[in-house]
C-alpha positions as CSV (number, residue, x, y, z in Angstrom):
1,M,7.6,10.4,-9.2
2,D,8.2,11.6,-5.7
3,K,5.3,13.6,-4.6
4,T,5.9,13.4,-0.8
5,Q,5.3,17.1,-0.2
6,D,2.0,17.1,-2.2
7,A,0.8,14.1,-0.3
8,R,1.5,15.7,3.1
9,T,-0.3,18.8,2.3
10,A,-3.3,16.8,1.1
11,G,-3.5,15.0,4.5
12,Y,-1.9,11.8,3.3
13,P,1.0,9.8,4.8
14,E,4.1,11.5,6.1
15,F,6.1,9.3,3.6
16,L,5.0,8.4,0.2
17,Q,7.2,7.5,-2.8
18,I,5.8,6.3,-6.1
19,S,8.1,4.9,-8.7
20,K,7.4,3.9,-12.3
21,L,8.5,0.4,-13.2
22,L,9.8,0.4,-16.8
23,V,11.1,-2.4,-19.0
24,D,12.6,-1.3,-22.3
25,S,11.0,2.1,-21.8
26,R,7.5,0.5,-21.5
27,L,5.5,1.0,-18.4
28,Q,5.0,-2.2,-16.5
29,G,3.5,-0.7,-13.3
30,Y,4.3,1.2,-10.1
31,M,6.1,0.6,-6.8
32,V,4.5,2.6,-3.9
33,D,6.3,2.9,-0.5
34,T,4.4,4.6,2.3
35,D,4.0,4.6,6.0
36,V,0.8,3.5,7.7
37,N,-0.2,3.8,11.4
38,G,-0.7,0.7,13.5
39,R,-1.4,0.5,17.2
40,S,2.3,0.8,18.2
41,G,3.2,3.5,15.7
42,S,3.9,3.8,12.0
43,F,5.4,1.1,9.8
44,R,6.4,1.1,6.1
45,I,4.7,-0.9,3.4
46,R,5.4,-1.5,-0.3
47,T,2.7,-2.0,-2.8
48,M,3.5,-3.2,-6.3
49,L,0.9,-2.4,-9.0
50,D,0.6,-3.3,-12.6
51,S,-0.1,-0.7,-15.2
52,D,-3.9,-1.1,-14.6
53,Y,-3.4,-0.4,-10.9
54,N,-4.0,-3.9,-9.8
55,V,-2.0,-5.1,-6.8
56,T,0.7,-7.6,-7.9
57,S,2.2,-7.8,-4.4
58,A,2.2,-6.1,-1.0
59,Q,4.7,-6.4,1.8
60,V,5.8,-4.9,5.1
61,L,9.2,-3.3,4.7
62,N,9.8,-2.2,8.3
63,Y,7.8,-3.4,11.4
64,P,9.9,-2.7,14.5
65,W,7.6,-4.3,17.1
66,V,6.9,-7.8,18.3
67,M,3.2,-7.1,19.0
68,G,1.2,-7.2,15.7
69,A,4.1,-8.5,13.6
70,G,1.8,-11.1,12.1
71,V,1.1,-8.5,9.3
72,C,4.6,-9.3,8.0
73,S,3.6,-12.9,7.2
74,K,3.3,-14.0,3.5
75,E,-0.1,-15.6,4.3
76,F,-1.5,-12.2,5.3
77,T,0.2,-10.0,2.6
78,D,-0.7,-12.5,-0.2
79,Q,-4.4,-11.6,0.3
80,F,-3.8,-8.3,-1.4
81,T,-2.6,-9.8,-4.7
82,G,-5.1,-9.1,-7.5
83,K,-7.0,-6.5,-5.6
84,S,-8.0,-3.2,-7.2
85,T,-10.0,-0.1,-6.2
86,R,-13.2,-2.2,-7.0
87,D,-12.4,-4.2,-3.8
88,P,-13.6,-2.9,-0.4
89,F,-10.3,-3.8,1.5
90,R,-12.4,-4.5,4.6
91,I,-11.1,-6.7,7.4
92,G,-13.5,-9.6,7.9
93,D,-15.0,-9.1,4.4
94,D,-12.3,-9.6,1.7
95,I,-9.2,-9.4,4.0
96,D,-8.7,-11.7,7.0
97,A,-7.0,-10.0,9.9
98,V,-4.1,-11.6,11.6
99,T,-5.0,-12.7,15.2
100,G,-3.3,-10.3,17.6
101,S,-2.7,-7.8,14.8
102,T,-6.1,-6.5,14.0
103,I,-5.2,-2.8,14.1
104,S,-2.1,-3.3,12.0
105,S,-4.1,-5.5,9.6
106,K,-6.6,-2.6,9.2
107,A,-3.7,-0.1,8.7
108,M,-2.1,-2.3,6.1
109,A,-5.4,-2.7,4.2
110,R,-6.1,1.0,4.3
111,G,-2.5,1.7,3.2
112,V,-2.6,-0.6,0.2
113,R,-6.0,0.8,-0.9
114,N,-4.6,4.4,-0.5
115,S,-1.5,3.4,-2.5
116,I,-3.7,2.5,-5.5
117,T,-5.9,5.5,-5.2
118,L,-3.0,8.0,-4.8
119,T,-1.0,6.5,-7.6
120,R,-4.0,6.6,-10.0
121,S,-4.8,10.1,-9.0
122,L,-1.2,11.3,-9.3
123,V,-0.7,9.6,-12.7
124,N,-3.9,11.1,-14.0
125,T,-2.9,14.6,-12.7
126,L,0.5,14.4,-14.3
127,S,-0.9,13.2,-17.6
128,Q,-3.1,16.3,-18.1
């Protein structure tokens, strides 16, 4: 399910790729790769979702700068596990920012939340 062009025209990230995760032809969840914008520029994240759109993991795939690189830490990315669209994804509320990486922390939180929302929306659209 690569809907990059549709996402761009809707004002979403420049890069968005959503893949179904199947085991024995049964849907297990989704893998969402997308770009988010931090202070120094864009960086790529991956969000893994179960079939109910809950986050099973989140990680930074490519962060080319030293400043703000704390968002790549497992301690930061582990905060997203178990989150869903019912969670606010707000820095200082349910997500703790990384010191020195506040803007990138916010970008990551927004990116993970958007990954859930976009995946759910796309799956519902394609199911109709």
